DRENZAKOL-833100 format. One record per residue (C-alpha): x, y, z. Coordinates in steps of 0.02 Angstrom, whole numbers, plus 32768, in hexadecimal, padded with zeros to 4 digits. Example, Ala and Ser with C-alpha at 12.3 -4.5 7.8 and 13.67 -1.06 7.14 Angstrom:
// DRENZAKOL-833100
82677F1F8186;82AC7FCB8165;
This chain:
// DRENZAKOL-833100
57FFEA8C808C;583AEB108010;58CDEAF57F7D;591DEB457EFB;58E8EAE07E49;5950EADA7DB2;58D0EA917D28;5936EACB7C9A;59EAEAEA7C78;59D8EBB17C69;5A17EC3D7CAF;5A07EC497D7E;5972ECCB7D6A;5915EC3B7D2E;5918EBDC7DDE;5880EBBA7E3D;5849EBC07EFB;57E2EB317F11;578AEABA7FAB;57BCEA227F8E;57A4E97A8006;5802E97A8091;58B9E8EE807A;58A9E84C80E1;5948E8018124;5968E76380BF;59DFE6DE80E5;5A91E72080FF;5A5DE7DA80F8;5A1EE86D8169;59B6E8FB8150;5A05E9A38182;599EEA3281AD;5A02EABE8149;5A3EEB558190;5AC1EB93810F;5AF0EB588066;5B96EB978010;5B72EBD47F67;5BF9EBAD7EEF;5C1CEBBE7E2F;5BFCEB0C7E0A;5B4EEB1F7E2B;5B28EBAA7DBE;5B7DEB387D38;5B1BEAAB7D5C;5A7AEB0F7D59;5AAEEB557C9D;5AD6EA967C65;5B9BEACB7C5C;5BDEEA6E7CE4;5C3BE9B37CD1;5B91E9647D15;5AEEE98E7CCE;5A70E9457D57;59C8E9037D2B;5946E9927D1F;58F4E9CD7D92;5974E9E97E26;599CEA527EB5;5A59EA987EAA;5AC5EAC27F1F;5B59EA507F5F;5B82EA738009;5B29EA9880A9;5B25EAAF815A;5A94EA8C81DC;5A5AEA16825C;5A1FE95F824C;596EE9438257;595DE8888225;59D7E7F98216;59BCE76E81B4;59E0E6B781D3;5A8DE68881D2;5AD1E722820A;5B2CE70882A1;5BBAE79082AD;5B35E82582AA;5A96E861830B;59FFE8DB8308;5A2AE986834E;5ADAE973830E;5B21EA0A82C5;5B72E9C98216;5BABEA048163;5B84E9A980DA;5BD0E9A7801E;5B51E9497FA5;5B68E9B87F01;5AA9E9D17EF1;5A0AE9F27F60;5A69EA827FEC;59F2EB0E7FAD;5953EAD8800E;5917EAD980C4;5943EA1F80D3;59CFE9AE8083;59CFE8EB8085;5A90E8C4806E;5AE8E81D8083;5B34E8058129;5BE3E7E980D2;5BE1E8AF8097;5BB7E8ED8131;5C29E92C81AA;5C0CE956825C;5C4CEA14827E;5C91EA668329;5C11EADF8391;5C7EEB5D8383;5C6FEB6F82BC;5BEEEBC28281;5B71EB7A8203;5BA4EC048172;5C55EBE4818A;5C39EB1D818B;5BDFEB1E80E3;5C60EB7D808C;5CF6EAF780BA;5CC6EA69805B;5CDDEAA97F91;5D35EB4B7F96;5DB7EB28802E;5DBDEA6E8005;5DEDEA8F7F49;5E71EB0F7F90;5EB0EA7D8007;5EBFEA007F88;5F15EA717F09;5F94EAC07F71;5FBDEA167FDE;5FA0E98A7F6F;5FB4E9CD7EC2;603BEA537ED0;6085EA1C7F6E;60B2EAC57FA2;6147EADD801F;615EEB5280B2;61C3EBE78062;6187EBCD7FAA;612CEC677F4F;6071EC447F2D;6014ECC77EB6;5F57ECB17EAA;5EEEECF47E2D;5E4EED387E49;5E77ED417F04;5DDEED8D7F40;5D6CED007F16;5D45EC6F7F88;5DBBEC067F4F;5E3FEC7B7F2A;5E33ECC07FE5;5E2DEC118025;5EDCEBF37FBE;5F19EC8A8019;5EF9EC6080BD;5F22EBA780A8;5FCAEBD88050;5FF9EC4880EA;5FCBEBAF815A;6043EB4480F3;60D2EBC48100;60D9EC13803A;60E9ECC9802E;6049ECFF7FC9;6039ED867F42;5F7EED9C7F28;5F46EDDB7E73;5E8EEE287E58;5E35EEAA7DFC;5E1FEF337E80;5E7BEF867F15;5DE1EF5C7F7C;5DE4EEAD7F60;5EA7EEA97F7C;5E8DEF078023;5E19EE6B8050;5EADEDF28013;5F36EE598089;5EB0EE3C8109;5EBBED8980FD;5F76ED7B80F8;5FA4EDB5803F;6058EDD98059;6064EE387FAA;5FCCEE6F7F42;5FC3EE987E83;5F30EEED7E2F;5F2BEEAC7D6C;5EC4EF2A7D3C;5F47EFB87D60;5FEBEF5B7D5D;6046EEDE7CEA;602EEE497D3A;60E1EE097CF9;6137EE947D1E;60F4EEA37DDE;611EEDEB7DE2;61D3EE007DAD;61E9EE937E1B;6191EE377EBD;61FBED9F7EA2;6299EDCF7E79;628DED8C7DBD;6263ECE07E03;61B1ECDA7DF0;6131EC837E69;614CEBAD7E7D;60A4EB997E82;6009EBF27E2A;5F58EBDB7E63;5ED7EC0D7DCF;5E2AEBF97DEA;5E02EC897D60;5E4AEC447CC0;5E3BECBD7C2E;5EC0ED427C05;5F21ED477C9E;5F58EC8B7C8E;5FD0EC857BFF;6034ED3D7C52;6039ECD47D00;6088EC387CBC;610CEC9B7C5E;6131ECDC7D0A;613EEC457D5E;61E1EC057DBC;624EEB6D7D76;61E0EAD87DB1;6152EB2F7DE4;60ABEAE97DE2;601EEB2F7D88;5F7BEB047DD3;5ED9EB077D5B;5E4FEB127DE5;5DBFEB617D71;5D93EBE27CF8;5D26EC557D5B;5D64ECDB7CD1;5D00EC857C4B;5D7DEC627BCD;5DE0EBB87BE2;5E9EEBF07B9A;5F0DEB8A7B2D;5FB9EB9E7B63;6050EB787AF5;60AEEADA7B1F;614FEB1B7B19;6131EB867BAD;612EEAFF7C20;61C3EAA77BC5;6239EB577BD3;620AEB557C8F;6209EA9B7CBD;615DEAC17CEF;60CDEA6B7D1C;6012EA927CE8;5FA0EA297D74;5EF4EA037D6C;5E8DEA187E07;5DDFE9C47E12;5DA6E9BF7EC6;5D04E96D7EA9;5D52E8D77E52;5DDAE8D07EE4;5D5EE8E47F6B;5D12E8457F23;5DA4E7ED7EEF;5E0CE80C7F9F;5D83E8258017;5DF9E7FD80A7;5E7BE87C8070;5DEAE8F38050;5D9EE8E280FE;5E57E9098155;5E56E9A880F0;5DA8E9E68126;5DCDE9AE81DE;5E77EA1E81D3;5E06EAAC818A;5D82EAAB8214;5E17EAAD828E;5E6CEB36823D;5DC5EB8A8227;5DA2EB7382F8;5E43EB9D831A;5E52EC4682AE;5EDFEC068244;5E61EC2681B6;5DD7EC9B81AA;5D54EC8B811C;5D01ED0F80E3;5C3DED0080D6;5C10EDAE8079;5B53ED8F805C;5ACCED298097;5A3CED05801A;5998ECC5803E;595CEC2D7FD5;58EBECA87F66;5981ED007F34;59E2EC747F0B;59E4ECAB7E53;5A3EED447E7C;5AB7ECFD7EF0;5AE7EC987E3E;5ADEED257DCC;5B60ED7E7E4B;5BD1ECE07E45;5BC5ECE07D7E;5BE9EDA77D78;5C8CED917DEF;5C3CEE0D7E6D;5C47ED917F07;5CD5EDBC7F7F;5CFEED137FDE;5C66ECAE7FEE;5BA7ECCA7FF3;5B30EC45803D;5A77EC34803B;5A08EC1680D3;597FEBB780C2;5940EBE18174;5960EC7181E7;59C4EC33826D;5A12ECAB82FD;5AB1EC4582E8;5AF8EC568249;
């Protein structure tokens, strides 16, 4: 089979596509023919050796994939050959076939496309965990989403609306904000042309947002936090903007506010049953139209480096997927 290979921690452009042996379904595992693999910011960080985990070299990047089970290993009784599934494996998804632990594999409804299924575990799982478990977002509260047109950002908008929140989306262009409105944002802020603090004050009658979802970091973090409501929760999701901000600790004191860390990867490992419930809800919402995940581009295996570069340069709207095999059903 063909797979993307990382042989040294470096820029995505150093990745190669090579022919490697087909995987075999060892005990407790299944082999999946990959139709679509989600492309995520952590994939790029892992390739560059900047993620929390540095896998042994060489390795195949790609943490989530959707496809069809080709082979089932010993001891696997709840999955079968020919079943449509999604898997979160942290590595190995940028390949034509993937060997995954059965515990990391979830069946998907027939009505759910492979492309959409491949976007759900990480980006939508992160937003779900952030808003429900960490922020305890309640109906009627106001949610501010920074970097709102990205994968986690759009997921937070859709999930926030599904939970009954009023959602304010902040992004860098009017085109991105138009997409945010299409997917449920009640109000929008272009932080390239408007003062984030002034607009938040106007949109919230001076009260500020109850919850802030921040997958970006950088220069927006402090003005956003200074605008938070009394008792607000600031969700630290990631640092797609590059810089890790340092907030003065008098700010949460003055606002009675919380700075809340969101590490979905650890949650997924520590609380698998809760994560499984979230994924089941996400698939139900995606099937009935409550959420509508955006897949803006599909990249063949030999263009995975370009997909990761677009992710690093913040040129991705919604989600993009790698498409290891051509399929009439995406």
